[in-house]
C-alpha positions in Angstrom: 150.9 134.7 138.1 149.8 134.1 134.5 150.1 137.8 133.7 153.5 137.8 135.2 154.6 134.8 133.1 153.3 136.5 129.9 154.8 140.0 130.6 158.1 138.8 132.0 159.3 137.0 128.9 158.3 139.3 126.0 161.8 139.0 124.5 161.1 135.3 123.7 158.0 135.3 121.5 158.5 131.8 120.1 158.5 130.1 123.5 155.5 129.1 125.6 156.4 131.1 128.7 153.1 130.2 130.5 154.6 126.8 131.2 156.9 128.3 133.8 153.9 129.7 135.8 151.9 126.6 135.2 154.5 124.3 136.7 155.0 126.7 139.7 151.2 126.8 140.2 150.9 123.0 140.2 153.9 122.5 142.5 152.8 125.0 145.0 149.2 123.6 144.9 150.6 120.2 145.7 152.6 121.5 148.7 149.6 123.7 149.9 147.2 120.8 149.7 149.6 118.8 151.9 149.6 121.5 154.6 145.8 121.8 155.0 144.5 119.3 157.6 141.2 118.6 159.3 141.4 117.6 162.9 138.5 117.4 165.4 136.1 119.0 162.8 138.5 122.0 162.6 140.5 122.9 159.5 144.0 124.2 160.0 146.8 125.2 157.7 144.9 127.4 155.2 146.8 130.6 156.1 150.1 128.7 155.9 149.2 127.5 152.4 148.2 131.0 151.4 151.5 132.3 152.7 153.3 129.8 150.5 151.3 130.8 147.5 152.0 134.5 148.0 155.7 133.7 148.5 155.8 131.8 145.3 154.2 134.7 143.4 156.7 137.2 144.9 159.5 134.8 144.0 158.2 134.6 140.4 158.1 138.4 140.2 161.6 138.9 141.5 162.9 136.0 139.3 161.4 137.5 136.2 163.1 140.8 136.9 160.3 142.8 138.6 162.3 143.4 141.8 160.4 146.6 142.7 157.0 144.8 142.3 158.2 141.9 144.4 159.5 144.1 147.2 156.3 146.2 147.1 154.2 143.0 147.4 156.5 141.8 150.2 155.8 145.0 152.1 152.1 144.6 151.6 152.1 141.0 152.9 154.2 141.9 156.0 151.9 144.8 156.8 148.7 142.7 156.4 150.2 140.0 158.6 151.2 142.5 161.3 147.8 144.2 161.3 145.6 141.1 161.1 147.4 139.3 163.9 146.0 142.0 166.3 142.4 141.3 165.3 142.4 137.5 164.8 142.4 135.5 168.0 144.6 132.5 168.4 142.7 129.3 168.3 144.4 127.6 171.3 142.5 124.8 173.0 143.6 122.3 175.7 143.2 118.6 175.6 142.8 116.9 179.0 143.4 113.2 179.6 142.7 112.0 183.1 142.8 108.5 184.4 141.5 107.4 187.8 139.8 104.9 189.9 136.5 104.9 191.7 135.0 102.2 194.0 131.4 102.7 193.1 130.0 102.8 189.6 129.6 106.5 188.8 126.6 107.8 186.9 127.9 108.5 183.4 125.0 111.0 182.8 125.9 112.9 185.9 129.6 112.9 185.0 128.8 114.1 181.5 126.6 116.9 182.8 129.2 118.1 185.3 132.0 118.1 182.8 130.0 119.8 180.0 128.7 122.5 182.4 132.3 123.5 182.9 132.7 124.2 179.1 134.4 120.9 178.0 133.6 119.4 174.6 134.7 116.4 172.6 134.1 114.4 175.7 135.0 110.7 175.8 134.7 108.6 178.9 135.9 105.0 179.1 135.1 102.8 182.1 136.5 99.4 182.8 135.5 97.2 185.8 138.1 95.5 187.8 137.9 93.4 191.1 137.8 96.4 193.4 136.0 99.1 191.4 136.1 100.9 188.1 139.0 102.4 186.1 138.0 105.7 184.4 139.7 107.4 181.5 138.3 110.8 180.7 139.3 112.8 177.6 138.0 116.2 176.8 138.9 119.6 175.2 138.5 123.0 176.7 139.1 126.5 175.3 140.9 127.8 178.5 143.7 126.3 180.5 142.5 124.3 183.4 144.5 123.0 186.4 144.8 119.6 188.0 143.1 121.0 191.0 140.1 122.2 189.0 139.7 118.8 187.3 140.0 117.0 190.6 137.3 119.2 192.3 135.0 118.6 189.3 135.3 114.8 189.6 135.0 114.8 193.4 131.6 116.5 193.0 130.5 113.3 191.2 132.0 110.9 193.6 134.2 111.9 196.6 135.9 108.5 196.4 137.5 109.2 193.0 141.2 108.5 193.1 143.3 110.2 190.4 146.2 108.3 188.8 147.3 110.7 186.1 146.3 114.1 184.6 147.8 115.2 181.3 146.9 118.6 179.9 148.3 119.5 176.4 148.0 122.9 174.7 147.1 122.6 171.0 147.4 125.4 168.5 145.2 125.4 165.6 
């Protein structure tokens, strides 16, 4: 971008043309920094921030009169995006939240082992005692879609008297 700002404005030798690129760089950096997030020990938004950077560079080239260079770079970006999407897997995972009721106090260790054996991670189990048993809230993540029936069978292995109130499964991209 700096080379572009120097080469594009050769007809104005008395002006500091690098200021144009400098302001674009700082503005796009601010926007890109706001797009990158860390959630559940995973970083997301980097490719979006890079896409904005590339778009800004192409916009600078076209705005400076280098339309052929800008169009050529656009074609390169589109072809790289098309080819890389075939090789890069989508990082989709599923967040499961299940609430239920059990009459006998379940073994948290047994429940943990059963759930983790099925490939769940970021496991969180909350248990509250009430007058007739225990309320359970189970939150976990999984890389593959899982059905209500599969979750119910998994919990019934731990305790056949487990009553399910609600199951919520959300697909998360990222």
